[in-house]
Each structure stands twice: as C-alpha cells, then as structure tokens.
FIVEX-728408 format. One line per 4 residues: their letters; for each residue x negated, y negated, z negated of C-alpha. Coordinates in steps of 0.02 Angstrom, whole numbers, plus 50000, padded with zeros to 5 digits. Each point is the difference from the previous one (the first is absolute). Layout:
residues N
a = X,Y,Z; ...
end
This chain:
residues 865
xxxx = 48908,50077,49092; 50167,50053,50072; 49981,50177,49937; 49910,49955,49838
xxxx = 50157,49926,49922; 50103,50150,50053; 49883,50147,49969; 49870,49957,49871
xxxx = 50052,50143,49887; 49924,50174,50022; 50119,50144,50015; 50007,50178,49937
xxxx = 49981,50139,50126; 50167,50076,49950; 50158,49916,50067; 50168,50045,49925
xxxx = 50135,50034,50130; 50148,49961,49887; 50014,49810,50021; 49937,50011,50178
xxxx = 50148,50114,50044; 50124,49870,49937; 49914,49856,50090; 49988,50095,50164
xxxx = 50182,50053,49990; 50057,49822,49965; 49907,49928,50150; 50061,50139,50114
xxxx = 50180,49978,49941; 49991,49814,50035; 49925,50032,50173; 50141,50123,50036
xxxx = 50133,49871,49955; 49919,49872,50116; 50034,50116,50147; 50189,49989,49979
xxxx = 50093,49925,50148; 50142,49948,49885; 50032,49999,49813; 50110,50132,49921
xxxx = 50124,49973,49860; 49936,49902,49851; 50048,50142,49881; 49882,50119,50091
xxxx = 49850,49893,49953; 50058,49987,49820; 50018,50189,49993; 49824,50021,50069
xxxx = 49930,49889,49862; 50095,50099,49867; 49939,50166,50068; 49823,49932,50007
xxxx = 50002,49951,49817; 50064,50172,49948; 49867,50090,50102; 49867,49883,49931
xxxx = 50045,50044,49819; 50006,50186,50039; 49836,49990,50095; 49909,49914,49858
xxxx = 50046,50138,49878; 49967,50144,50122; 49856,50111,49942; 49951,50078,50168
xxxx = 49895,49879,50098; 50051,50062,50174; 50185,49981,49961; 49968,49833,49915
xxxx = 49914,49932,50157; 50147,50050,50108; 50127,49925,49881; 49905,49836,49987
xxxx = 49983,49988,50189; 50188,50028,50018; 50035,49873,49863; 49888,49873,50086
xxxx = 50084,50031,50168; 50174,49975,49929; 49948,49848,49900; 49915,49915,50147
xxxx = 50143,50040,50120; 50138,49950,49879; 49925,49841,49928; 49953,49931,50172
xxxx = 50172,50039,50071; 50081,49922,49847; 49906,49837,50025; 50035,50000,50187
xxxx = 50186,50024,49972; 50009,49855,49879; 49907,49886,50119; 50101,50054,50152
xxxx = 50160,49949,49909; 49941,49819,50012; 49999,50000,50191; 50080,49860,50099
xxxx = 50179,50036,50050; 50013,50017,50192; 50144,49877,50007; 49888,49863,49931
xxxx = 49872,50014,50140; 49994,49849,50114; 50113,49895,49887; 49952,49829,49932
xxxx = 49985,50023,49812; 49963,49864,49874; 49874,50062,49872; 49918,49924,49847
xxxx = 49841,50079,49937; 49823,49981,49938; 49847,50013,50112; 49925,50164,49939
xxxx = 49818,49985,50058; 49877,49888,50088; 50074,49958,50172; 49903,50041,50157
xxxx = 49990,49856,50125; 49963,50037,50182; 50002,49895,50156; 50176,50054,50044
xxxx = 50085,50030,49832; 49996,49995,49812; 50031,50174,49930; 50047,50030,49819
xxxx = 50089,50118,49881; 50155,49936,49913; 50068,50071,49837; 50188,49978,50020
xxxx = 50103,49927,49858; 50165,49975,50093; 50069,50023,50176; 50161,49939,50080
xxxx = 50084,50032,50165; 50143,49885,50050; 50000,49931,49822; 50024,50177,49928
xxxx = 49864,50090,49900; 49921,50149,50086; 49871,50130,49948; 49833,49996,50091
xxxx = 49836,50088,49958; 49911,49918,49852; 49844,49959,50103; 49997,49931,50177
xxxx = 49857,49977,50123; 50036,49840,50096; 49923,49898,50139; 50022,49812,50018
xxxx = 49955,49977,50182; 49915,49846,50069; 50070,50003,50176; 49900,50139,50084
xxxx = 50155,50097,50046; 50104,49845,50040; 49901,49954,50157; 50065,50064,50167
xxxx = 49830,50076,50038; 49896,50052,49848; 49840,50000,50103; 50026,49815,50036
xxxx = 50014,49945,49817; 49874,49867,49953; 49955,49911,49839; 50099,49850,50061
xxxx = 50160,50101,50024; 49978,50079,49829; 49978,49830,49920; 50161,49938,50080
xxxx = 50103,50152,49948; 50136,49954,49876; 50003,50054,49819; 49822,50063,49985
xxxx = 49956,50114,49853; 49972,49900,49843; 49865,50028,49869; 50052,50144,49888
xxxx = 49923,50069,49842; 50028,50156,49897; 50125,49978,49859; 50100,49864,50089
xxxx = 50188,50023,50013; 50075,49970,50173; 50173,49998,50076; 50009,50045,50185
xxxx = 50101,50082,50136; 49926,50162,50064; 50044,50129,50131; 49954,50176,49943
xxxx = 49974,50170,50078; 49950,50171,49937; 49813,50041,50001; 49961,50056,50176
xxxx = 49831,50021,50082; 49926,50080,50153; 49991,50189,50004; 49856,50066,50106
xxxx = 49889,50155,49994; 49863,49972,49870; 50057,49819,49979; 50010,49890,49846
xxxx = 50154,50038,49894; 50067,49826,49965; 50156,50068,49916; 49895,50100,49877
xxxx = 49899,49843,49960; 50160,49904,49961; 50062,50146,49894; 49840,50001,49897
xxxx = 50013,49811,49976; 50176,50020,49930; 50082,49910,50148; 50167,50061,50067
xxxx = 50038,49856,50119; 49908,49880,50113; 50063,49842,50081; 49975,49821,50054
xxxx = 50041,49831,49926; 50135,49910,50100; 49952,49823,50048; 50119,49964,50144
xxxx = 50101,49840,50019; 50153,50082,49923; 49907,50079,49855; 49972,49922,49831
xxxx = 49813,49964,49989; 49902,50098,49868; 49994,49908,49835; 49876,50014,49857
xxxx = 50088,49989,49833; 49892,49875,49907; 50051,50047,49823; 49954,50182,50010
xxxx = 49814,50040,50007; 49969,50166,49914; 49856,50012,49876; 50001,50188,49981
xxxx = 49821,50066,49995; 50013,50089,50169; 50054,49839,50085; 49866,49898,49912
xxxx = 49869,50123,50064; 50070,49992,50177; 49996,49810,49998; 49820,50004,49939
xxxx = 49955,50117,50142; 50083,49883,50124; 49907,49850,49930; 49834,50091,50017
xxxx = 50040,50051,50179; 50046,49821,50045; 49840,49939,49918; 49896,50120,50104
xxxx = 50077,49945,50164; 49988,49817,49953; 49814,50015,49964; 49950,50111,50146
xxxx = 49980,49931,50175; 49998,50174,50076; 50167,50095,49998; 49900,50160,50025
xxxx = 49900,49980,49840; 50149,49932,49904; 50103,50152,50048; 49869,50122,49937
xxxx = 49979,49902,49838; 50189,49997,49972; 50007,50188,50027; 49861,50033,49875
xxxx = 50063,49881,49865; 50190,50009,50005; 50027,50153,50110; 50079,49905,50145
xxxx = 49955,50115,50145; 50115,49904,50117; 49878,49855,49991; 49868,50098,50098
xxxx = 50006,49965,50185; 50043,50140,50119; 49832,49991,50091; 49910,50023,49834
xxxx = 50105,50152,49958; 49945,50076,50166; 49818,49975,49949; 50028,50073,49826
xxxx = 50087,50154,50070; 49867,50027,50134; 49864,49996,49867; 50096,50102,49872
xxxx = 50000,49870,49860; 50184,49951,49999; 50013,50070,49824; 49874,49870,49938
xxxx = 50097,49844,50051; 50155,50039,49899; 50030,50028,49816; 49964,50185,50010
xxxx = 49959,50132,49872; 49815,49967,50027; 50014,49818,49947; 50104,50037,49846
xxxx = 49890,50145,49948; 49846,49892,50020; 50081,49862,49899; 50044,50124,49863
xxxx = 49821,50067,49999; 49923,49826,49988; 50125,49944,49868; 49967,50155,49894
xxxx = 49812,49974,50011; 50013,49817,49947; 50124,50037,49860; 49896,50144,49936
xxxx = 49844,49890,49994; 50094,49861,49909; 50081,50123,49879; 49832,50076,49952
xxxx = 49924,49827,49977; 50144,49952,49888; 49933,50126,49871; 49863,49875,49962
xxxx = 50131,49877,49937; 50135,50113,49931; 49981,50191,49999; 50186,50023,49966
xxxx = 50046,49994,50185; 49887,50145,50048; 50053,50097,49845; 50184,49975,50042
xxxx = 49980,50037,50185; 49844,50073,50083; 49921,49897,50138; 50033,50135,50129
xxxx = 50187,50000,49960; 50009,49810,50000; 49912,49995,50167; 50115,50131,50078
xxxx = 50164,49925,49940; 49943,49822,50031; 49943,50041,50176; 50169,50081,50036
xxxx = 50097,49851,49933; 49897,49874,50098; 50013,50105,50158; 50190,50004,49978
xxxx = 50000,49810,49982; 49897,49984,50159; 50121,50116,50091; 50148,49895,49942
xxxx = 49918,49841,50062; 49968,50083,50167; 50185,50034,50022; 50006,50174,49923
xxxx = 50024,50086,50166; 50028,50186,50010; 49813,50043,50024; 49958,49894,49847
xxxx = 50137,50084,49898; 49935,50173,50047; 49823,49951,49950; 50053,49932,49831
xxxx = 50098,50158,49963; 49853,50108,50050; 49881,49900,49892; 50123,50007,49854
xxxx = 50005,50190,50010; 49810,50009,50003; 49982,49883,49850; 50134,50090,49898
xxxx = 49921,50171,50032; 49825,49940,49963; 50055,49916,49838; 50098,50152,49942
xxxx = 49845,50076,49923; 50005,50155,50111; 49895,50051,50147; 50104,50015,50159
xxxx = 49952,50089,50159; 50008,49892,50156; 50143,50100,50083; 50108,49959,49848
xxxx = 49961,49815,50013; 50021,49995,50188; 50166,50094,50004; 50072,49911,49849
xxxx = 49959,49831,50076; 50083,50055,50162; 50154,50064,49909; 50018,49837,49902
xxxx = 49986,49895,50158; 50126,50111,50090; 50120,49990,49852; 49988,49811,50005
xxxx = 50014,49987,50190; 50052,50164,50083; 49996,49923,50175; 49814,49965,49980
xxxx = 49975,50178,50064; 50044,49933,50172; 49873,49859,49995; 49830,50015,50082
xxxx = 49916,49900,49861; 50059,50125,49869; 49916,50148,50084; 49842,49906,50046
xxxx = 49979,49942,49820; 50033,50167,49915; 49902,50103,50126; 49853,49880,49982
xxxx = 50004,50012,49810; 50019,50189,50009; 49851,50011,50116; 49894,49897,49881
xxxx = 50053,50109,49854; 49966,50165,50089; 49836,49947,50080; 49927,49915,49845
xxxx = 49825,50064,49967; 50022,49994,49812; 49860,49879,49953; 49982,49827,50077
xxxx = 49835,49974,50089; 49958,49850,49890; 50007,50114,49846; 49890,50130,50085
xxxx = 49870,49868,50040; 49998,49933,49823; 49971,50170,49923; 49813,50020,49963
xxxx = 50020,50189,49997; 50080,50002,50173; 49861,49917,50098; 50002,50144,50122
xxxx = 50179,49957,50045; 49951,49827,50061; 49988,49981,50189; 49819,50010,50058
xxxx = 49999,49821,50062; 50052,49936,49827; 49878,50096,49889; 49880,49852,49994
xxxx = 50130,49898,49905; 49971,49985,49812; 50133,50089,49903; 50022,49845,49891
xxxx = 50064,49895,50145; 50177,50044,49951; 50085,49855,50088; 49916,50037,50165
xxxx = 50042,50183,49986; 50182,49961,49959; 50013,49887,50153; 49919,50131,50112
xxxx = 50107,50138,49928; 50159,49898,50017; 49960,49956,50180; 49962,50181,50042
xxxx = 50159,50059,49917; 50104,49870,50094; 49926,50057,50167; 50034,50182,49960
xxxx = 50179,49966,49945; 50034,49899,50157; 49929,50137,50111; 50099,50135,49909
xxxx = 50164,49903,50008; 49975,49955,50183; 49969,50180,50051; 50141,50072,49896
xxxx = 50130,49870,50049; 49966,49997,50188; 50124,50140,50041; 50131,49923,49885
xxxx = 49973,49828,50076; 50024,50072,50175; 50162,50082,49941; 50069,49841,49922
xxxx = 49941,49867,50122; 49947,50097,50156; 49834,49909,50001; 49842,49990,49896
xxxx = 49859,49874,49999; 49836,50070,50064; 49909,49850,49926; 50098,50014,49838
xxxx = 49858,50076,49898; 49880,49861,50048; 50133,49865,49981; 50054,50062,49829
xxxx = 49820,50014,49942; 49982,49814,50035; 50175,49943,49956; 50034,50093,49837
xxxx = 49862,49918,49897; 50029,49833,50087; 50188,49995,49971; 50010,50085,49831
xxxx = 49845,49929,49916; 49986,49828,50081; 50149,49935,50098; 50140,50059,49886
xxxx = 49920,49937,49837; 49964,49832,50082; 50178,49991,50066; 50070,50035,49825
xxxx = 49883,49872,49921; 50067,49874,50125; 50166,50005,49907; 49907,49918,49854
xxxx = 49884,49889,50103; 50043,49972,50183; 49820,49978,50067; 49975,50187,49976
xxxx = 50123,50023,50144; 49879,49907,50115; 49862,50122,49957; 50117,50149,50021
xxxx = 50056,49931,50169; 49819,49986,50058; 49972,50182,49952; 50158,50049,50093
xxxx = 49936,49910,50155; 49836,50097,49997; 50088,50166,49971; 50127,49967,50139
xxxx = 49860,49960,50123; 49920,50170,49963; 50166,50092,50008; 50048,49921,50166
xxxx = 49835,50061,50073; 50034,50177,49936; 50179,49997,50063; 49940,49949,50173
xxxx = 49887,50153,50016; 50053,50126,50132; 50094,50144,49919; 50012,49907,49835
xxxx = 50159,50097,49967; 50051,50177,50044; 50183,50025,50045; 50083,50168,49994
xxxx = 50175,50060,50040; 50109,50042,49852; 49968,50178,49942; 50120,50125,49920
xxxx = 50002,50014,49811; 49914,50170,49999; 49860,49931,50106; 49975,49849,49887
xxxx = 50005,50109,49844; 49863,50111,50072; 49896,49845,50039; 50017,49931,49823
xxxx = 49947,50168,49928; 49853,50002,50119; 49946,49826,49944; 50012,50052,49818
xxxx = 49894,50155,50029; 49865,49896,50080; 49984,49879,49853; 50029,50113,49850
xxxx = 49857,50069,49895; 50000,50172,50081; 49867,50111,50080; 49965,49959,50180
xxxx = 50073,50162,50065; 50168,49941,49929; 49980,49821,50060; 49974,50048,50181
xxxx = 50175,50076,50001; 50066,49821,49999; 49935,49968,50176; 50120,50117,50094
xxxx = 50143,49932,49893; 49962,49825,50063; 50001,50050,50183; 50191,50012,50022
xxxx = 50016,49819,49942; 49866,49937,50117; 50052,50103,50151; 50189,49995,49988
xxxx = 50092,49947,50159; 50188,49972,50004; 50108,50093,50124; 50033,49911,50164
xxxx = 50126,50030,50140; 49954,50137,50122; 49949,49963,50180; 50150,49937,50098
xxxx = 50092,49944,49843; 50013,49835,49906; 50057,49937,49832; 50088,49837,49953
xxxx = 49983,49929,49824; 50105,49844,49967; 49918,49919,49849; 50105,49917,49865
xxxx = 49941,49819,50012; 50160,49910,49953; 50069,49878,50128; 49890,50036,50150
xxxx = 49938,50132,50120; 49849,50114,49981; 50001,50170,50088; 49852,50119,50008
xxxx = 49996,50119,50150; 49875,50145,49992; 49950,50131,50127; 49872,50139,49983
xxxx = 49849,49882,50012; 50068,49823,50015; 50105,49875,49903; 50098,49843,50040
xxxx = 50076,49872,49882; 50154,49912,50067; 50014,49834,49905; 49919,49963,49833
xxxx = 50141,49949,49883; 50039,49833,49917; 49901,49873,49904; 50065,49994,49821
xxxx = 49909,49844,49939; 49847,49896,50034; 49885,50132,49924; 50098,50161,50028
xxxx = 50061,50093,50154; 50059,50172,50052; 49831,50042,50075; 49905,49982,49838
xxxx = 50138,50065,49887; 50071,50145,50102; 49916,50040,50166; 49816,49999,49951
xxxx = 50029,50121,49853; 50113,50107,50110; 49873,50013,50141; 49862,50038,49874
xxxx = 50102,50138,49917; 50032,50080,50169; 49818,49983,50051; 50059,49911,50156
xxxx = 49898,49902,50128; 50110,49894,50113; 49967,49995,50186; 50127,49862,50035
xxxx = 50096,49868,49904; 50153,49950,50101; 50086,49842,49937; 50171,49982,50078
xxxx = 50014,49810,49981; 49941,49855,49893; 50130,49996,49860; 49923,50007,49827
xxxx = 50096,50156,49949; 49912,50094,50141; 49823,49927,49997; 49985,49948,49817
xxxx = 49886,50145,49953; 49899,50007,50160; 49848,49907,49934; 49978,50124,49857
xxxx = 50023,50150,50113; 49880,49939,50134; 49869,49960,49867; 50013,50179,49935
xxxx = 50004,50075,50176; 49865,49907,50098; 50000,50130,50140; 50186,49978,50040
xxxx = 50049,49910,50161; 50137,49868,49997; 50148,49985,50118; 50142,49875,49979
xxxx = 50111,49868,50076; 49918,49863,49898; 49970,49833,50083; 49826,49940,50043
xxxx = 49916,49915,49853; 50091,50099,49866; 49888,50030,49849; 50006,50188,50027
xxxx = 49941,49979,50180; 49854,49900,49932; 49963,50133,49869; 49994,50140,50127
xxxx = 50016,49989,50188; 50148,50101,50059; 50101,50044,50153; 50179,49958,50048
xxxx = 50136,50130,49990; 50091,50006,50167; 50126,50106,50089; 49917,50140,50096
xxxx = 49855,50032,49882; 49983,50183,49957; 49871,50123,49932; 49985,50174,49928
xxxx = 49927,50060,49835; 49984,50186,49964; 50140,50046,50119; 50118,49863,49936
xxxx = 50059,49866,50122; 50011,49815,49950; 50093,49876,50111; 50030,49813,49980
xxxx = 50175,49947,50053; 50003,49815,49955; 49961,49854,50023; 49982,49968,50186
xxxx = 49834,49916,50051; 50097,49852,50068; 50070,49964,49826; 49829,49934,49945
xxxx = 50011,49858,50126; 50148,49923,49911; 50005,50080,49827; 50172,50016,49922
xxxx = 50043,50020,49817; 49878,50110,49906; 50131,50138,49978; 50026,50008,50188
xxxx = 49813,50032,50024; 50000,50157,49893; 49892,50142,50066; 50106,50156,50027
xxxx = 49907,50167,49994; 50068,50171,50047; 49906,50155,49942; 50042,50171,50072
xxxx = 49937,50178,49993; 50055,50172,50053; 50068,50114,49865; 50061,50179,50004
xxxx = 50182,50026,49962; 50078,50144,49904; 50027,50097,50163; 49817,49982,50050
xxxx = 50031,49868,50133; 49908,49834,49996; 50085,49833,49979; 49944,49820,49982
xxxx = 50002,49926,49825; 49975,49812,49986; 50002,49850,49883; 50042,49820,50046
xxxx = 49922,49855,49903; 50084,49836,50049; 49950,49863,49876; 50125,49856,49990
xxxx = 50078,50008,50173; 50178,49934,50015; 50146,50038,50115; 49926,49918,50156
xxxx = 49838,50098,49986; 50100,50159,49965; 50094,49976,50163; 49837,49976,50095
xxxx = 49936,50164,49931; 50151,50089,50073; 49933,49956,50173; 49828,50076,49967
xxxx = 50061,50178,50015; 50036,50137,49874; 49968,49940,49822; 50079,50147,49911
xxxx = 49907,50030,49836; 50021,50111,49849; 49937,49866,49881; 50040,49814,50007
xxxx = 49925,49861,49897; 50157,49897,49975; 49983,49835,50097; 49973,49844,49894
xxxx = 50025,50094,49835; 50186,50022,50038; 50041,49819,50043; 50171,49959,50074
xxxx = 49911,49939,50157; 49934,50173,50043; 50051,50184,50014; 50134,49975,50132
xxxx = 50114,50146,50039; 49934,50022,50177; 49822,50004,49937; 50038,50135,49871
xxxx = 50093,50101,50131; 49846,49994,50111; 49875,50045,49864; 50109,50134,49916
xxxx = 49886,50017,49848; 50017,50137,49871; 49922,49889,49867; 49985,49811,49976
xxxx = 49877,49921,49879; 50035,49833,49917; 49852,49909,49920; 50085,49867,49894
xxxx = 49973,49937,49824; 50112,50046,49856; 50135,49866,49982; 49911,49894,50131
xxxx = 50063,49824,50032; 50049,50041,50181; 50120,50140,49946; 49913,50121,50120
xxxx = 50065,50118,50060; 50168,49921,50039; 50157,50100,49964; 50067,49978,50177
xxxx = 49838,50072,50069; 50005,50149,49883; 50178,50033,50059; 49936,50024,50178
xxxx = 49871,50128,49943; 50126,50091,49893; 50127,50009,50141; 49869,50089,50107
xxxx = 49947,50120,49863; 49825,49929,49989; 49907,50029,49837; 49939,49836,49927
xxxx = 49855,49996,49876; 49972,49837,49909; 49830,49971,49921; 50085,49929,49845
xxxx = 50083,50171,49972; 49869,50114,50077; 49834,49915,49969; 49870,50053,50128
xxxx = 50081,50115,50129; 49904,50134,50096; 50061,50079,50163; 49910,50127,50111
xxxx = 50028,50038,50182; 49980,50186,49963; 50158,49992,49893; 50105,49858,50073
xxxx = 50153,50043,49895; 49908,49987,49833; 49922,49861,49898; 49932,49966,49826
xxxx = 50026,49853,49883; 49864,49953,49877; 50124,49929,49875; 50088,50167,49993
xxxx = 49846,50111,50002; 49913,49900,49863; 50156,49962,49897; 49976,49966,49813
xxxx = 50128,49940,49876; 49928,49824,49988; 50020,49972,50186; 50144,49892,50057
xxxx = 50145,50093,50078; 50074,49893,50136; 50188,50030,50009; 50034,50118,50145
xxxx = 50126,49908,50109; 50082,50030,50167; 49841,49935,50083; 49922,50174,50000
xxxx = 50079,50139,50100; 49931,50174,50025; 49989,50106,50155; 50029,50186,49978
x = 49858,50093,50082
end
C-alpha cells in the first residue's frame, strides 16, 4: 500500500536526462552549502542565484544535449548553493545579541504551539511581540524556546528530589495553551548544545525549528510572576488547531489508566512523541519499529491512500445521482486531490512536523505529475520530489529520516516487478504465473486473491527495504535491529491498519481509544519479548562515508531486478560495513576523550584492548541524563566495550548517567567511592577506589592516588572523597629517548585534598582534568606547580549557574602558560599520549555555520609547541 500510492503508474523505458541534470545539480549545490563552516557575504549568494538563472535560460535553449546537461548541472549547483545561503543569512541576522545573554528581559508573546509538560518543567515556544530590558525596548529573536521549571534544578541535590519537594516548590508552572498571550520575565542564551563525535546536533534542530534563542522563565522572589493576559486569546487557525490537539491529548491521558498506552496513543493521534516513555522508546528502537509510533511518512501515505480509495468510491457512486460531478472531474482525479488534501489536514492536526511536511510535499509532487496527463519515469518523480523537499527545507539533507524515506521509496521504485501479484492471480490467461500452492484457487475469488497478493507484496516490500536500508541504518544510528524484519511484519499491519485508525476514531468517540489501548498492550507484550532476545540488536562502530556508500550500493544491488551474477556483487560491497573496526591506540599508548556533557565530568580512556569511563556525566531531568543522551551513542559509535566504570564520587553531575551506561555495558565492572546502600551499588556490586590500587592494561599503568582507605571510616564531604586516577605510559621523544607521559583525573577535589596529593610523590602530568570544574576552592598554585600540566580540560556547562571556571582560577593557569580547553568552547576534546602536545576539538573539527560560536575570551591560552 505504501508504494501503490507513489508508484502506480507504469513508466517508459527511456528516461530524459535534461530535468534530472537540474534536479541533481540543485541537490548537490544545497549539500555543498551545508558544508560551510561560516557564511560568506550576503551578496555572494545573491550573485549565485543570478548566475544560476542565466545559465538555466541558456541551458534550456542549448541544442547539444551534452552541453545542455553540463549547463543545467551548473545552474542547479549555483541555484542550490545561493538560495540556501541566502535563506541562512537572513535567518542568522535574527540571532540573539551576545550582550543580552543572561539578562532578565520582560517579554510579551503568544504561545506558538502545544506546550510539552514533563516532570521537571513545562517547555514551550513563544512568539515574541515585545521585549524590554530595564524598561527599554530591545530586539530579541522572534521565536523563543523556553522552559518553566518546576524545582528540579532548585534542590541542593537533584538525585534527592521527591514529589513532595516538587509540590512545595514556589511558583509552579501554570496551565498554558497555544494561542494564549503571556507576559513574563525570561533569561535567554544563544542556542548551545553538546558537541560530540557522531552525536545529536541540538543546534541544528533548533535552527530547523526557527529558534535562535533558548531560556528559562524567571520565578524567583524578586521576579514578577508570569501573567496570562486574559483579554488576548488568539483565534488564528493555527492556534485553534494547536488547542484542539492539546484538548485531544488531555482527553487521552484523562481516559487512560496506563501512561504507557496513553503516550503511544498521543504520539499516533497528535504527534506528541515526548509523551512516550523512555523505556518504551528503548523497546521500539531495539525492534526497529520506532518509525511506526510517530506521525511518519508511512502513516500519512497510508492515510492518503485510504482517503483516495474512499473518495474515489463515493465519487463514482455519485454518478447514480448526478453525473455532472464525474463529467466535471474524473473519479481518479477527485480521489487523488481529495486524498492529498485530507492527508495534509491530518498532518496539520498531528503538528505538521518536518517529517510530515516532507511527506506532504512528496505526495503533492506525485499527484501533480500523475494528473498532468503525461507519463513520467520514476527517476523523474523521485528526483523532483527530492528537489522540492530540499528547496522547502535545505537542512533536511542532514536528517536521518530524510535519507531513510527517500532511499526506501527509491528502492521500491527500482525493485518494482511491474505487475502486482494480485493482478497476476486474477488474470485467467496467466494461470501459469500463479504460485503452485495457489493454483487450486478459483480465479473468480477476486477478494481472496487480492488479500493474498497484497500480503505477499507487503512481505516482499518489507524484506527489500530491510535489506537495502541495513547499511544506511548502521551509518546513521550505528545499530540495526536483528529482529526488525519479524517485528515490522507484525507491527506494520497492526499499527497502520488497526491501532492508528482506532486511535483516530477515538477523537470522535472516546471508547475507540480503549480498544486501541488494548491492541497496544498486546503489541507491546510481543515487542518486549522480541527486544529481550539475545542479540536483538547489532551494534557497529561508525564507518567512513565511502564505506557506508559502498554498503548502500551493495544493498541496492541485492534487491534490484537484476540477473544473479550482478546481484552477488552486492555481497562484497556489504562486507566493509559489517567488518569495519575503528583505529585504536597502539600497545603502550592511551587516548583520553573528554565528552561534552555540559556541567559534569565524563572522560573515556582507551588503550589498545581496554577502555575505562571516568564518571558518567550529569542528570538533566527526571527522564533524561548524559548517559542516555551522550555517552551511550558515543560508545556505540566507537564500537567500545567498557572494562571499568570509575565514578569519582556521588554528586549527580558525576553519576547522573551511570544507570544508562551500566545498562548498555553489562560486562563493565564498577569502582567508586559511593557509600553502602547507594542505588548504584544495589544495581551492580562494585569495589572501592583506594590509594595504592594499581593495574596495567596493554603496557599502560593505572594508579589510584586518593582517597585513603581510612577516609571510608568517617566519610567527609562527597567532593573530598573523589577518586583520583593517574594514567601513565612511555613515549618516544623526538630524539629517540623514552619519557613518561601521563594524565591526572581528579574529580572534585579541593585544596585540602590537593595538598594531600603532594605528599604521595611525583604527580607531574601532561594532562590535567581541572579540579571541581574550575571552582575557586580548587587548583591551588602549589598543586599546579607540582602537576606542571601542558593541557588542562574543563568540563563545565555553557553559562552554568556556578560560573565555572572562575576567573581567578583561570588566571593561575594563564600565569603558568597552561593551555586550558573548556568544553563549552571545544566540545568533546581528544588527547593522545603519543602526541602529548596536540589535541583536537570536536566543535572546531565539525564546525558548521549554524553552530554557536562561544566568544573566545582570555580563558583560553595556547602553548607554542
């Protein structure tokens, strides 16, 4: 059914290269512009568009086809590059002024979309009407992404927050609906997210959403409380639709006793993916059906197909009453246009997210071409649909969903057998084509043959898509579901033909939701069993682009309608994807990767055959932590298996992501200074870190320098119990002599613990993890003189509330000529013992123009090698 609506027409064997050249050039030009680290002058993009239009006109009238193809490709390149840069320049001009960051600004605006309520905060988009700072008007971005926090970050220890403390927190978030006008005090900052290898690009997501600033609602004792302006409820159609969506979501949660089932229903009906619980997302990803529980292209295409079938049937039946309708507009045209319009309405009610927008555009291109009265080859349709989507949203080229959707549709087009099986079975003259097991069926049993043919076609399409997309899925997500084919075979008909229609009917009559919830419960029980199977998912380290491209070509060769001697060529092309192993340090060397986790520590240490994770980052909210959001994807992309998780101490910004990491790495041992009875000790039995512990991995020496065993008898503050680890290895110098290269990881030790380390012996190290994120209570002068580091790493959040690292501390490092790398400036930092004077910064290596550029201040100094 998915491919029927897109590819029902039959194509001519000859494919003209003229329009294809323009489409290909446009997509390539857009892709080229997306690789820019910074935007050039606005006039350059305007000139590119002008040149493109001139070349396009000349190319159209060129008589020689070879020259015409070249000219159209060049015109497409210039048009894609110039138009995308033009749009980016206009949007970048709306950025938040740096001097407004961290200031309390009074804004009045309209709630743009349905707010998202979590346990810790109410998050919403505000369309700004006016903004004032110190009673003077100021210019801020037109759309803001704000959080109204419920007290999670106001508690002294986030891991100790309970429902009672949340209930007692002052000025809790109030009910908020789309279209309401509010006046509030906000504190803004530029869009800034974590920057890690193969990690989620939060800043790109904000850019695509049209958001140039994020912030929080101020509800302190000195702040004016947020106020809803009672006389100003907007009745614009977009706000009316958003309020209707919110009412439906509230109705679902009010009726359902199970948050699990309510979340899935809300995702299917109104597109609220945030309503799905994190544990359920893990099951959906493990079984490869995550695309089914959101308003994806599959749902909208199915809705369009069903709507067109119903409208076509009604339109033909209307001829019995009044033939004028069919004479004015054929039933096929009425069905196609009506299905598109109803699908667009469904997409709008689901929130009109970017995947829904892409699907509607793609369907619109297909309908327009099919209703043009001409016969179009599938490469024309496929490339034109891609070019239209890219013209509407150029940054879609960087989204995994875009490539999965278009590659899947392209595979279905290219592997289509030409005649559906149901038609072959109905043909009396083609009895020999019927499978042997079905020849006993009477040819007149058309309905049974259609059902059998449709089921067979669905199985074949699912098998073809699964095989072709496996290399691409490994490239994009570094894992693929082994049980995905079986899970999708069960889930696709269940979700698309049963659960989703029942969920939509529940909007009209609520009892349908009960039936849909029961079906969800049955499906979830089956999926949980599949997800629990050993090796349910296959993880693979991130592969280079050339390797992934070869794998995708190999998958396509295997599923296309080609002779077998051509198909078997796809097997060796798949092998690089399946067998790829990332480079590791050599024997006797080690590598340190300080992940960008915001305000918290998380350092990955790798040797030739072993890996250690020092701390696991912070907990961001009740349902989100650095382990799930940063460390698990990072470890998966590196293909890493941890041997040891070392947690320096119990503070939430060091152990917040440990549960997620340990769940993903069941073989890893645990060592920490956690007290007996801590929840992590109950999750996995571990050992204490104590002075004197030491071991060797692959010629690299590990030594624990703190805390002393006696400290556990009368535990001090958690910071004072931080585990201090020194890692050292021999490296050859430029003259051929060997020298010791070392790194010192110290957690949140303070001055007293620093002084105790001076009595241990030599602690000189080339790399230092700055104590306590650069707090004033650490990094004493005597300690720095003893360590003498070349490089110091600071893992602290951008504009964090502790003002880490402190200016007075940075002065001490600068006076000693120590290079300081802050994660807010650098992103994830990588340092290798083989090259102790060099390092890499992910934020610099992966720089794109939409990424936030943190002002380079005196806090970063450089050593000359």
